[in-house]
Residue frames as qw, qx, qy, qz and C-alpha x, y, z in Angstrom:
[[0.711, -0.139, 0.669, 0.166, -29.79, 48.25, 34.62],
 [0.152, 0.480, -0.547, -0.669, -28.34, 48.12, 31.12],
 [0.859, 0.306, 0.085, -0.402, -30.36, 46.40, 28.44],
 [0.683, -0.215, 0.645, 0.267, -28.75, 43.12, 27.36],
 [0.307, 0.585, -0.463, -0.592, -27.36, 43.10, 23.84],
 [0.883, 0.204, 0.414, -0.092, -28.65, 40.36, 21.54],
 [0.206, -0.570, 0.585, 0.539, -25.48, 39.78, 19.54],
 [0.461, 0.241, 0.810, 0.272, -27.27, 37.51, 17.07],
 [0.300, 0.837, 0.453, -0.068, -29.27, 40.52, 15.90],
 [0.156, -0.800, 0.227, 0.533, -26.22, 42.67, 15.25],
 [0.736, 0.670, -0.095, -0.030, -24.98, 43.16, 11.67],
 [0.860, -0.031, 0.006, 0.510, -21.46, 42.01, 10.87],
 [0.032, 0.989, -0.123, 0.073, -18.93, 44.70, 11.59],
 [0.719, 0.352, -0.372, 0.470, -15.15, 44.98, 11.56],
 [0.599, -0.467, -0.344, 0.552, -12.96, 45.90, 14.48],
 [0.283, -0.398, -0.069, 0.870, -12.58, 49.55, 15.52],
 [0.085, 0.395, 0.574, 0.712, -15.42, 50.70, 13.27],
 [0.348, -0.767, -0.390, -0.371, -17.73, 52.04, 15.96],
 [0.025, 0.647, -0.395, 0.652, -16.86, 54.40, 18.77],
 [0.499, -0.429, 0.456, -0.599, -18.69, 52.77, 21.67],
 [0.924, -0.013, 0.281, -0.259, -19.17, 49.16, 20.59],
 [0.268, -0.453, 0.794, 0.305, -16.65, 46.44, 19.66],
 [0.384, 0.209, -0.699, -0.566, -17.08, 44.16, 16.66],
 [0.279, -0.169, -0.945, 0.026, -18.65, 41.42, 18.80],
 [0.378, -0.671, -0.445, -0.456, -21.18, 43.80, 20.33],
 [0.606, -0.440, -0.442, 0.493, -19.34, 44.23, 23.63],
 [0.122, -0.987, -0.097, 0.038, -19.13, 47.60, 25.31],
 [0.631, 0.524, -0.229, 0.524, -15.89, 49.29, 24.32],
 [0.584, -0.379, -0.353, 0.625, -13.47, 50.30, 27.07],
 [0.075, 0.756, 0.125, 0.638, -13.91, 53.90, 28.16],
 [0.508, -0.400, -0.482, 0.592, -13.10, 56.12, 31.07],
 [0.037, -0.967, -0.243, -0.063, -14.00, 59.57, 32.35],
 [0.398, 0.614, -0.264, 0.629, -11.52, 62.41, 32.61],
 [0.657, -0.505, -0.466, 0.309, -10.10, 62.59, 36.14],
 [0.252, -0.926, -0.032, 0.279, -8.48, 66.03, 36.07],
 [0.535, 0.811, -0.176, 0.159, -5.78, 68.05, 34.33],
 [0.757, -0.443, 0.151, 0.455, -2.11, 67.21, 34.73],
 [0.232, -0.416, 0.407, 0.780, -1.00, 68.87, 31.48],
 [0.624, 0.682, 0.237, -0.301, -2.13, 69.94, 28.03],
 [0.559, -0.081, 0.559, 0.607, -0.45, 69.01, 24.76],
 [0.390, 0.791, 0.053, -0.468, -0.48, 71.42, 21.83],
 [0.739, 0.184, 0.506, 0.405, 0.32, 70.17, 18.33],
 [0.074, -0.672, 0.139, 0.724, 2.17, 72.85, 16.37],
 [0.627, 0.617, -0.194, -0.433, 1.60, 71.30, 12.91],
 [0.953, 0.038, 0.283, 0.097, 2.82, 68.36, 10.82],
 [0.563, 0.765, -0.229, 0.214, 5.61, 70.23, 9.06],
 [0.735, -0.577, 0.254, 0.252, 9.14, 69.29, 10.04],
 [0.173, 0.796, -0.506, -0.285, 12.59, 69.84, 8.58],
 [0.138, -0.308, 0.936, 0.101, 13.07, 66.05, 8.54],
 [0.808, 0.086, -0.244, -0.530, 11.21, 63.17, 6.88],
 [0.173, -0.392, 0.878, -0.214, 11.68, 60.11, 9.09],
 [0.566, -0.073, -0.757, -0.320, 10.43, 56.61, 8.32],
 [0.488, -0.345, -0.770, 0.222, 8.04, 55.44, 11.00],
 [0.025, -0.126, 0.265, -0.956, 7.24, 58.96, 12.25],
 [0.108, 0.410, 0.827, -0.370, 4.04, 58.76, 14.31],
 [0.277, 0.723, 0.297, -0.559, 2.61, 61.84, 12.58],
 [0.675, 0.423, 0.443, 0.412, 4.24, 61.30, 9.14],
 [0.053, -0.925, -0.018, 0.376, 5.73, 64.76, 9.44],
 [0.667, 0.182, 0.337, 0.639, 7.85, 66.28, 6.68],
 [0.147, -0.264, 0.068, 0.951, 8.65, 69.69, 5.15],
 [0.238, -0.071, -0.515, -0.821, 5.58, 69.36, 2.90],
 [0.256, -0.404, -0.878, 0.001, 2.99, 67.67, 5.13],
 [0.181, -0.187, 0.112, -0.959, 0.15, 70.11, 5.76],
 [0.437, -0.388, -0.781, -0.220, -2.44, 67.63, 7.03],
 [0.404, -0.751, -0.429, 0.297, -2.34, 69.61, 10.28],
 [0.246, 0.865, 0.044, 0.436, -1.90, 73.35, 10.02],
 [0.374, 0.198, -0.423, 0.801, 0.66, 75.45, 11.81],
 [0.310, -0.731, -0.546, 0.268, -0.83, 76.67, 15.06],
 [0.214, 0.681, 0.071, 0.697, -1.12, 80.46, 14.94],
 [0.170, 0.091, -0.507, 0.840, -0.48, 82.95, 17.74],
 [0.482, -0.200, -0.024, -0.853, -4.15, 83.92, 17.73],
 [0.818, -0.168, -0.485, -0.258, -5.26, 80.31, 18.11],
 [0.587, 0.023, -0.633, 0.505, -2.67, 79.67, 20.79],
 [0.080, -0.250, 0.323, -0.909, -3.79, 82.72, 22.78],
 [0.699, -0.252, -0.135, -0.655, -7.36, 81.44, 23.09],
 [0.847, -0.078, -0.524, 0.038, -6.17, 77.96, 24.07],
 [0.453, 0.145, -0.551, 0.686, -3.69, 79.24, 26.65],
 [0.274, -0.297, 0.228, -0.886, -6.19, 81.59, 28.29],
 [0.828, -0.238, -0.234, -0.451, -8.72, 78.77, 28.65],
 [0.777, 0.036, -0.554, 0.297, -5.98, 76.51, 30.01],
 [0.159, 0.262, -0.467, 0.829, -5.07, 79.16, 32.58],
 [0.549, -0.296, 0.054, -0.780, -8.70, 79.50, 33.63],
 [0.909, -0.135, -0.328, -0.220, -8.91, 75.72, 34.10],
 [0.554, -0.716, 0.414, -0.097, -5.79, 75.68, 36.26],
 [0.951, 0.248, -0.047, 0.178, -3.73, 73.50, 33.92],
 [0.504, -0.775, 0.219, 0.312, -0.15, 73.68, 35.23],
 [0.407, -0.408, 0.628, 0.523, 1.91, 72.55, 32.24],
 [0.674, 0.653, -0.001, -0.345, 1.84, 72.94, 28.46],
 [0.609, -0.232, 0.652, 0.388, 3.69, 70.47, 26.21],
 [0.488, 0.692, -0.187, -0.498, 4.41, 71.30, 22.57],
 [0.599, -0.102, 0.744, 0.278, 4.92, 68.66, 19.91],
 [0.448, 0.581, -0.266, -0.624, 4.74, 68.33, 16.13],
 [0.442, 0.832, -0.008, 0.335, 6.15, 68.07, 13.51],
 [0.571, -0.032, -0.283, 0.770, 9.07, 70.15, 14.65],
 [0.140, -0.849, -0.427, 0.279, 7.74, 73.02, 16.80],
 [0.242, -0.656, 0.167, 0.695, 10.54, 75.40, 15.80],
 [0.276, 0.171, 0.686, 0.651, 9.66, 74.83, 12.12],
 [0.004, -0.817, -0.570, -0.082, 6.45, 76.77, 12.83],
 [0.344, 0.456, -0.036, 0.820, 7.38, 80.43, 12.19],
 [0.367, -0.679, -0.025, -0.635, 5.10, 81.66, 14.99],
 [0.816, -0.331, -0.460, 0.111, 6.25, 79.15, 17.59],
 [0.456, 0.084, -0.405, 0.788, 8.94, 81.27, 19.31],
 [0.242, -0.325, 0.066, -0.912, 6.31, 83.93, 20.05],
 [0.771, -0.350, -0.368, -0.384, 3.84, 81.25, 21.19],
 [0.750, -0.128, -0.514, 0.397, 6.45, 79.78, 23.53],
 [0.201, 0.188, -0.314, 0.908, 7.31, 83.17, 25.01],
 [0.485, -0.364, -0.101, -0.789, 3.64, 83.91, 25.62],
 [0.822, -0.274, -0.489, -0.105, 3.14, 80.52, 27.28],
 [0.591, -0.058, -0.483, 0.643, 6.00, 81.17, 29.69],
 [0.022, -0.275, 0.132, -0.952, 4.78, 84.72, 30.36],
 [0.643, -0.392, -0.258, -0.605, 1.39, 83.32, 31.43],
 [0.444, -0.535, 0.582, -0.422, 3.13, 81.26, 34.10],
 [0.978, 0.062, -0.027, -0.198, 2.94, 77.76, 32.63],
 [0.537, -0.414, 0.681, 0.276, 5.62, 75.13, 32.85],
 [0.670, 0.611, -0.193, -0.375, 6.61, 74.25, 29.27],
 [0.653, -0.213, 0.678, 0.264, 7.96, 71.12, 27.64],
 [0.525, 0.666, -0.269, -0.458, 9.06, 71.21, 23.99],
 [0.837, 0.010, 0.518, 0.177, 9.56, 68.02, 22.00],
 [0.349, 0.868, -0.243, -0.257, 12.18, 68.84, 19.36],
 [0.940, 0.215, -0.027, 0.264, 14.86, 67.23, 17.21],
 [0.443, -0.792, 0.170, 0.384, 17.30, 69.99, 18.31],
 [0.646, 0.150, 0.413, 0.624, 18.65, 70.44, 14.78],
 [0.285, 0.241, 0.244, 0.895, 18.57, 73.38, 12.36],
 [0.235, -0.723, -0.387, -0.521, 15.16, 74.94, 13.28],
 [0.631, -0.703, -0.248, 0.216, 16.11, 74.95, 16.96],
 [0.611, -0.186, 0.055, 0.768, 19.54, 76.40, 16.21],
 [0.183, 0.337, 0.306, 0.871, 18.11, 79.21, 14.08],
 [0.343, -0.571, -0.288, -0.688, 14.91, 80.04, 16.02],
 [0.749, -0.564, -0.301, -0.173, 15.09, 78.45, 19.44],
 [0.732, -0.007, -0.392, 0.557, 18.60, 78.42, 20.84],
 [0.148, 0.315, -0.230, 0.909, 18.87, 82.08, 21.87],
 [0.570, -0.466, -0.137, -0.663, 15.33, 82.11, 23.26],
 [0.873, -0.284, -0.394, 0.041, 16.01, 78.92, 25.24],
 [0.578, 0.098, -0.384, 0.713, 19.26, 80.29, 26.65],
 [0.099, -0.403, 0.116, -0.902, 17.64, 83.56, 27.72],
 [0.692, -0.430, -0.167, -0.556, 14.62, 81.96, 29.36],
 [0.858, -0.183, -0.432, 0.210, 16.55, 79.19, 31.13],
 [0.435, 0.165, -0.359, 0.809, 19.03, 81.71, 32.56],
 [0.277, -0.384, 0.058, -0.879, 16.09, 83.84, 33.71],
 [0.197, -0.070, 0.839, -0.502, 14.71, 80.89, 35.65],
 [0.692, 0.117, -0.103, -0.705, 11.64, 80.08, 33.56],
 [0.655, -0.111, 0.733, -0.146, 10.38, 76.46, 33.82],
 [0.656, 0.586, -0.275, -0.389, 11.28, 75.52, 30.24],
 [0.650, -0.276, 0.705, 0.062, 12.13, 71.89, 29.51],
 [0.513, 0.531, -0.492, -0.461, 13.22, 70.08, 26.35],
 [0.810, -0.058, 0.583, -0.027, 12.77, 66.49, 25.24],
 [0.183, 0.615, -0.577, -0.505, 15.07, 65.65, 22.33],
 [0.939, 0.256, 0.081, -0.216, 14.31, 63.05, 19.69],
 [0.030, 0.617, -0.779, -0.106, 17.27, 60.68, 19.55],
 [0.877, 0.066, -0.227, -0.419, 16.07, 57.47, 17.99],
 [0.969, -0.065, -0.154, 0.181, 19.09, 55.32, 18.80],
 [0.474, -0.803, 0.234, 0.276, 22.44, 55.75, 20.59],
 [0.631, -0.048, 0.517, 0.576, 24.32, 54.68, 17.45],
 [0.148, 0.594, -0.102, -0.784, 24.66, 57.67, 15.05],
 [0.075, 0.127, -0.798, -0.584, 24.51, 55.46, 11.95],
 [0.031, -0.439, -0.898, -0.013, 21.22, 53.89, 13.01],
 [0.036, 0.670, 0.390, -0.631, 19.80, 57.26, 14.09],
 [0.140, 0.587, -0.264, -0.752, 20.69, 58.88, 10.76],
 [0.307, 0.284, -0.734, -0.535, 20.38, 56.01, 8.28],
 [0.759, -0.106, 0.112, -0.633, 18.33, 53.41, 10.06],
 [0.925, 0.127, -0.330, -0.138, 19.80, 50.03, 9.23],
 [0.283, -0.614, 0.706, -0.210, 21.68, 47.69, 11.53],
 [0.453, -0.149, 0.878, -0.047, 22.55, 44.13, 10.59],
 [0.173, 0.095, -0.764, -0.614, 21.24, 41.90, 7.82],
 [0.036, 0.325, 0.933, -0.151, 18.17, 40.45, 9.55],
 [0.297, -0.322, -0.336, -0.834, 14.70, 41.54, 8.46],
 [0.492, -0.235, 0.432, -0.719, 11.80, 41.57, 10.88],
 [0.894, 0.050, -0.188, -0.403, 10.35, 38.40, 9.36],
 [0.670, 0.294, -0.643, 0.226, 13.52, 36.56, 10.37],
 [0.182, -0.464, 0.569, -0.654, 13.08, 37.32, 14.07],
 [0.225, -0.186, -0.942, 0.165, 11.99, 34.64, 16.54],
 [0.332, -0.673, -0.537, -0.385, 8.51, 35.01, 17.99],
 [0.504, -0.848, -0.003, -0.162, 9.78, 35.81, 21.46],
 [0.845, -0.321, 0.033, 0.427, 12.96, 36.07, 23.46],
 [0.147, -0.858, 0.243, 0.429, 16.14, 38.04, 23.09],
 [0.617, 0.694, -0.339, -0.149, 18.40, 38.18, 20.03],
 [0.952, 0.016, -0.148, 0.268, 21.04, 35.47, 19.58],
 [0.515, -0.751, 0.146, 0.387, 24.21, 36.35, 21.45],
 [0.477, -0.341, 0.472, 0.658, 26.88, 38.13, 19.46],
 [0.332, 0.435, 0.643, 0.536, 24.61, 39.12, 16.56],
 [0.124, 0.214, 0.033, -0.968, 23.60, 42.59, 15.49],
 [0.155, 0.324, 0.933, 0.029, 19.98, 41.71, 15.26],
 [0.207, 0.688, 0.469, -0.514, 17.73, 44.71, 15.20],
 [0.337, 0.274, 0.559, 0.706, 16.55, 46.02, 11.85],
 [0.141, 0.650, 0.281, -0.692, 15.27, 49.54, 11.32],
 [0.573, 0.578, 0.520, 0.259, 13.65, 50.38, 8.02],
 [0.414, 0.346, 0.118, 0.833, 15.20, 53.84, 8.10],
 [0.186, -0.735, -0.417, 0.502, 14.79, 56.81, 10.41],
 [0.453, 0.573, 0.328, 0.599, 16.37, 59.04, 7.74],
 [0.273, -0.890, -0.203, 0.303, 17.24, 61.90, 10.06],
 [0.481, 0.853, -0.060, 0.193, 20.10, 62.80, 7.77],
 [0.734, 0.166, -0.279, 0.597, 23.90, 63.18, 7.95],
 [0.224, 0.316, -0.301, 0.872, 25.10, 65.21, 10.90],
 [0.507, -0.576, -0.225, -0.600, 21.76, 65.27, 12.71],
 [0.810, -0.371, -0.417, 0.181, 22.96, 62.99, 15.52],
 [0.541, -0.017, -0.261, 0.799, 25.89, 65.19, 16.47],
 [0.109, -0.442, -0.084, -0.886, 23.74, 68.35, 16.33],
 [0.669, -0.552, -0.336, -0.368, 21.16, 66.87, 18.67],
 [0.793, -0.319, -0.347, 0.386, 23.74, 65.62, 21.17],
 [0.391, 0.179, -0.137, 0.892, 25.69, 68.89, 21.07],
 [0.265, -0.491, -0.126, -0.820, 22.59, 70.99, 21.68],
 [0.763, -0.500, -0.401, -0.081, 21.50, 68.68, 24.50],
 [0.683, -0.151, -0.308, 0.645, 24.84, 69.33, 26.16],
 [0.123, 0.336, -0.012, 0.934, 24.54, 73.10, 25.74],
 [0.516, -0.563, -0.266, -0.588, 21.08, 73.14, 27.30],
 [0.811, -0.413, -0.388, 0.148, 22.16, 70.95, 30.20],
 [0.621, -0.069, -0.243, 0.742, 25.32, 72.87, 31.05],
 [0.035, -0.370, 0.008, -0.928, 23.44, 76.17, 31.19],
 [0.213, 0.017, 0.682, -0.700, 21.05, 74.65, 33.73],
 [0.616, 0.059, -0.288, -0.731, 18.24, 73.48, 31.46],
 [0.641, -0.056, 0.707, -0.293, 16.11, 70.47, 32.23],
 [0.468, 0.413, -0.596, -0.506, 16.38, 67.94, 29.41],
 [0.736, -0.036, 0.653, -0.174, 15.28, 64.43, 28.54],
 [0.111, 0.344, -0.764, -0.535, 15.58, 62.08, 25.55],
 [0.798, 0.239, 0.338, -0.437, 12.99, 60.15, 23.52],
 [0.053, -0.328, 0.856, 0.395, 14.07, 57.11, 21.50],
 [0.790, 0.202, -0.044, -0.577, 12.08, 54.68, 19.36],
 [0.662, -0.155, 0.733, 0.029, 11.98, 50.95, 18.92],
 [0.083, -0.134, 0.778, 0.608, 12.28, 49.15, 15.58],
 [0.589, 0.116, -0.166, -0.782, 9.25, 49.11, 13.34],
 [0.791, 0.006, -0.505, -0.344, 7.04, 46.08, 13.83],
 [0.475, 0.084, -0.771, 0.415, 8.67, 45.04, 17.11],
 [0.508, -0.532, 0.083, -0.673, 6.49, 44.71, 20.18],
 [0.918, -0.321, -0.147, -0.180, 5.83, 42.51, 23.18],
 [0.849, -0.425, 0.160, 0.272, 8.71, 40.35, 24.42],
 [0.700, 0.346, 0.146, 0.608, 10.93, 41.42, 21.54],
 [0.039, 0.847, 0.010, 0.529, 10.49, 45.07, 22.43],
 [0.660, -0.738, 0.128, -0.060, 11.40, 44.32, 26.05],
 [0.867, -0.088, 0.188, 0.453, 14.53, 42.57, 24.81],
 [0.442, 0.640, 0.115, 0.618, 15.32, 45.60, 22.67],
 [0.301, -0.895, 0.041, -0.326, 14.95, 47.89, 25.69],
 [0.818, -0.524, 0.166, 0.168, 17.28, 45.71, 27.77],
 [0.776, 0.152, 0.219, 0.571, 19.91, 45.86, 25.01],
 [0.323, 0.670, 0.198, 0.639, 19.55, 49.54, 24.05],
 [0.360, -0.913, -0.117, -0.148, 19.07, 51.49, 27.28],
 [0.714, -0.524, 0.134, 0.444, 22.61, 50.77, 28.60],
 [0.571, 0.262, 0.314, 0.712, 23.99, 52.08, 25.29],
 [0.030, -0.861, -0.236, -0.450, 22.05, 55.31, 25.74],
 [0.590, -0.800, -0.016, 0.108, 23.47, 55.64, 29.27],
 [0.728, -0.189, 0.236, 0.615, 26.99, 55.19, 27.95],
 [0.342, 0.595, 0.317, 0.654, 26.35, 57.83, 25.27],
 [0.282, -0.920, -0.162, -0.219, 25.23, 60.27, 27.97],
 [0.703, -0.609, 0.113, 0.349, 28.36, 59.66, 30.05],
 [0.666, 0.127, 0.308, 0.668, 30.63, 60.09, 27.02],
 [0.175, 0.617, 0.280, 0.714, 29.08, 63.50, 26.35],
 [0.165, 0.050, -0.474, 0.863, 29.23, 64.79, 29.93],
 [0.550, -0.342, -0.213, -0.732, 25.53, 64.31, 30.51],
 [0.526, -0.316, 0.632, -0.473, 24.03, 62.58, 33.56],
 [0.109, 0.097, -0.969, -0.202, 23.93, 58.82, 33.06],
 [0.094, 0.423, 0.856, -0.282, 20.48, 58.83, 34.67],
 [0.199, 0.154, -0.197, -0.948, 19.09, 61.44, 32.27],
 [0.627, 0.305, 0.522, -0.491, 15.31, 60.85, 31.84],
 [0.088, 0.258, -0.794, -0.544, 14.87, 58.54, 28.87],
 [0.727, 0.280, 0.426, -0.460, 11.77, 57.24, 27.11],
 [0.008, -0.214, 0.834, 0.509, 12.01, 54.59, 24.39],
 [0.643, 0.242, 0.217, -0.694, 8.68, 54.32, 22.64],
 [0.550, 0.098, 0.817, 0.144, 7.39, 51.15, 20.95],
 [0.080, -0.008, -0.607, -0.791, 6.35, 51.13, 17.32],
 [0.414, 0.315, 0.584, -0.623, 2.61, 51.75, 17.08],
 [0.292, 0.283, 0.800, 0.442, 2.04, 51.32, 13.36],
 [0.176, -0.157, -0.268, -0.934, -0.90, 53.05, 11.71],
 [0.570, -0.043, 0.273, -0.773, -4.66, 52.79, 12.07],
 [0.627, 0.097, -0.706, -0.314, -4.82, 49.22, 10.69],
 [0.689, -0.409, 0.335, -0.496, -6.67, 46.96, 13.10],
 [0.856, 0.210, -0.466, -0.070, -5.16, 43.74, 11.75],
 [0.705, -0.003, -0.596, 0.384, -3.96, 41.47, 14.60],
 [0.017, 0.250, -0.419, 0.873, -4.91, 44.13, 17.18],
 [0.226, -0.471, -0.847, 0.098, -7.51, 43.00, 19.74],
 [0.222, -0.667, -0.179, -0.688, -10.27, 45.36, 20.76],
 [0.177, 0.071, -0.683, 0.705, -10.41, 46.48, 24.37],
 [0.417, -0.584, -0.590, -0.370, -13.73, 45.83, 26.09],
 [0.326, -0.668, 0.235, -0.626, -14.86, 47.55, 29.26],
 [0.925, -0.350, 0.000, -0.149, -15.15, 44.16, 30.96],
 [0.861, 0.185, -0.205, 0.427, -11.60, 43.22, 30.06],
 [0.211, 0.623, -0.270, 0.703, -10.21, 46.53, 31.30],
 [0.495, -0.592, 0.238, -0.589, -11.94, 46.22, 34.64],
 [0.936, -0.274, 0.146, -0.167, -11.21, 42.54, 35.24],
 [0.935, 0.131, 0.048, 0.325, -7.99, 41.59, 33.42],
 [0.450, 0.571, -0.133, 0.673, -5.98, 44.82, 33.23],
 [0.456, -0.344, -0.502, 0.649, -4.52, 46.27, 36.41],
 [0.032, -0.923, -0.367, 0.111, -6.17, 49.48, 37.64],
 [0.362, -0.675, 0.213, 0.606, -2.78, 51.19, 37.55],
 [0.362, 0.036, 0.649, 0.668, -2.37, 50.47, 33.84],
 [0.111, 0.672, 0.654, 0.330, -5.86, 51.61, 32.88],
 [0.204, -0.925, -0.270, 0.174, -6.00, 54.65, 35.15],
 [0.449, -0.574, 0.267, 0.631, -2.47, 55.66, 34.11],
 [0.527, 0.473, 0.520, 0.478, -3.38, 56.12, 30.45],
 [0.222, 0.024, 0.085, 0.971, -2.68, 59.54, 28.99],
 [0.232, -0.455, -0.490, -0.706, -6.35, 60.16, 28.23],
 [0.489, -0.579, -0.620, 0.204, -7.14, 60.00, 31.94],
 [0.367, -0.729, -0.197, 0.543, -5.43, 63.32, 32.72],
 [0.192, -0.389, 0.341, 0.834, -4.39, 65.05, 29.48],
 [0.595, 0.693, 0.394, -0.107, -5.81, 66.33, 26.22],
 [0.439, -0.187, 0.407, 0.779, -4.18, 67.55, 23.00],
 [0.372, 0.788, 0.203, -0.447, -5.16, 70.42, 20.71],
 [0.412, -0.101, 0.624, 0.657, -4.43, 70.29, 16.97],
 [0.406, 0.592, 0.031, -0.696, -5.70, 72.03, 13.83],
 [0.603, 0.186, 0.724, 0.279, -6.61, 69.54, 11.07],
 [0.021, -0.225, 0.388, 0.894, -6.46, 71.11, 7.63],
 [0.441, -0.144, -0.596, -0.655, -9.69, 69.37, 6.57],
 [0.239, 0.078, 0.793, -0.555, -12.76, 68.58, 8.66],
 [0.537, 0.475, 0.628, -0.302, -15.82, 66.78, 7.25],
 [0.600, 0.446, 0.512, 0.423, -14.47, 67.29, 3.75],
 [0.150, 0.946, 0.151, 0.245, -14.07, 71.06, 4.12],
 [0.432, 0.469, -0.341, 0.691, -11.16, 73.37, 4.74],
 [0.619, -0.695, -0.365, 0.043, -10.70, 73.86, 8.45],
 [0.285, 0.555, -0.355, 0.696, -9.00, 76.43, 10.69],
 [0.622, -0.611, 0.078, -0.485, -10.69, 75.50, 13.98],
 [0.067, 0.413, -0.859, 0.297, -8.57, 73.77, 16.66],
 [0.835, -0.237, -0.361, -0.342, -9.94, 70.39, 17.79],
 [0.364, -0.580, 0.634, -0.360, -9.30, 68.62, 21.07],
 [0.773, 0.146, -0.607, -0.110, -8.14, 65.00, 21.15],
 [0.820, -0.560, -0.051, -0.106, -7.71, 62.63, 24.10],
 [0.729, -0.481, 0.313, 0.373, -3.95, 62.18, 23.63],
 [0.013, -0.721, 0.452, 0.526, -0.97, 62.63, 21.31],
 [0.306, -0.195, 0.872, 0.328, -1.18, 59.42, 19.28],
 [0.337, 0.450, 0.821, 0.098, -4.57, 59.62, 17.51],
 [0.140, 0.565, 0.072, -0.810, -4.94, 63.08, 15.90],
 [0.195, 0.203, -0.666, -0.690, -5.46, 61.51, 12.47],
 [0.123, -0.340, -0.930, -0.070, -8.59, 59.69, 13.68],
 [0.230, -0.350, -0.112, -0.901, -11.59, 62.10, 13.50],
 [0.661, -0.451, -0.547, -0.248, -13.73, 59.71, 15.57],
 [0.622, -0.268, -0.496, 0.544, -11.53, 60.44, 18.58],
 [0.073, 0.394, -0.045, 0.915, -12.19, 64.20, 18.63],
 [0.268, -0.447, -0.745, 0.417, -13.74, 65.32, 21.93],
 [0.012, 0.896, 0.398, -0.194, -14.75, 68.86, 21.03],
 [0.446, 0.670, 0.046, 0.591, -13.46, 72.32, 20.16],
 [0.209, -0.797, 0.272, -0.497, -12.86, 73.61, 23.69],
 [0.254, 0.293, -0.834, 0.392, -10.84, 72.25, 26.61],
 [0.445, -0.082, 0.539, -0.710, -13.85, 72.36, 28.93],
 [0.831, 0.207, -0.118, -0.503, -15.98, 70.39, 26.48],
 [0.662, 0.353, -0.660, 0.030, -13.24, 67.78, 26.03],
 [0.018, 0.280, -0.786, 0.552, -12.77, 67.41, 29.79],
 [0.609, -0.002, 0.384, -0.694, -16.47, 66.64, 30.22],
 [0.852, 0.276, -0.247, -0.369, -16.44, 63.77, 27.72],
 [0.821, -0.307, 0.479, 0.052, -15.31, 60.20, 28.25],
 [0.218, 0.602, -0.675, -0.367, -12.59, 58.70, 26.07],
 [0.954, 0.110, 0.215, -0.181, -13.38, 55.47, 24.24],
 [0.384, -0.501, 0.684, 0.365, -10.35, 53.34, 23.35],
 [0.734, 0.537, 0.351, -0.224, -11.53, 53.19, 19.75],
 [0.458, 0.784, -0.404, -0.111, -8.23, 53.23, 17.88],
 [0.951, 0.059, -0.256, 0.162, -5.82, 50.26, 17.42],
 [0.415, 0.509, -0.420, 0.627, -2.99, 52.41, 18.73],
 [0.553, -0.604, 0.221, -0.529, -4.74, 52.62, 22.10],
 [0.975, -0.207, 0.071, -0.026, -3.92, 48.95, 22.46],
 [0.813, 0.370, -0.174, 0.415, -0.51, 48.89, 20.75],
 [0.264, 0.598, -0.296, 0.696, 1.00, 51.93, 22.42],
 [0.359, -0.547, 0.311, -0.689, -0.77, 52.28, 25.76],
 [0.889, -0.277, 0.148, -0.332, -2.15, 48.89, 26.84],
 [0.973, 0.098, -0.034, 0.207, 0.32, 46.41, 25.31],
 [0.561, 0.535, -0.221, 0.592, 3.21, 48.85, 25.01],
 [0.569, -0.625, -0.372, 0.384, 2.69, 50.43, 28.43],
 [0.435, 0.140, 0.068, 0.887, 3.87, 53.73, 26.98],
 [0.052, -0.899, -0.398, 0.175, 2.94, 57.33, 27.72],
 [0.446, 0.605, 0.035, 0.659, 4.18, 60.54, 26.14],
 [0.325, -0.844, 0.058, -0.423, 3.61, 62.27, 29.48],
 [0.775, -0.612, 0.158, -0.004, 5.55, 62.01, 32.73],
 [0.413, 0.721, -0.536, 0.149, 9.27, 62.51, 32.15]]
């Protein structure tokens, strides 16, 4: 029987400051690992683009997470094979911006894994990935691509702004007024011509028999009912874009909510009691951290230069050192995940989102 917590004796603490305990002394929500469905590998924070609202703040100069090397990848992949992990997903940054990624991808396929690559399908893919993708798809390898296409309107995708309304002008809930261009993006900044490149390369991959999907993003600061209204308005426009470009109208599509940063302001903490009594088992058990892990190489660890890969519970919290589960896949699988980051609530619980499961 657990010892009762005398909350009057606890010192004052802010939200999300302790791994296992909430600010009010309640037990933080946590869950054990139930088994491998896939492994994510983070190839580094460098990217050819600098997009506002990027979850990882990737750019051509961001080295907060190092490029994954072939040597590091080899050790990870061999352990993954020994654990029976069926699928490897690569994300970044832009994976093809990593000079060693084509070799890493070829090795992953050669070891018999299914592979998913999250990519913007622009210049790095065209220069380093297109020929490799064509060869491997034609040879029958299980190689899949998820393309970043923030919005079905090329102007919004490339420049980011639509309509005069700022987020502070939005109603608290409900859908936008009829007839108004209402959604405001602070700027994706993917650059002139990037939309057409991504759509063109999607078409090439599809028509050679590749399996493809698309990932979009919601406006910054929009969640809850407003995000649901945004989905209802935007998804049909994506479907029309697919039809216009000779792609299947039912192409797998994920539109992710904005998750903000690590600020805990206005974000409730998730207690174990609340998860088990108020949140449906399907929502809690369907979280990414229940069946996946992600490997990344932070450039600094405990104030020192680092070259050791670390294992995280999912794709959305690699910048939070408290969430690290170990340095090996086996170690990380043996540890429970505590929902100790505000993005656990924003993205997974309230947003109902998952980077996994096309």
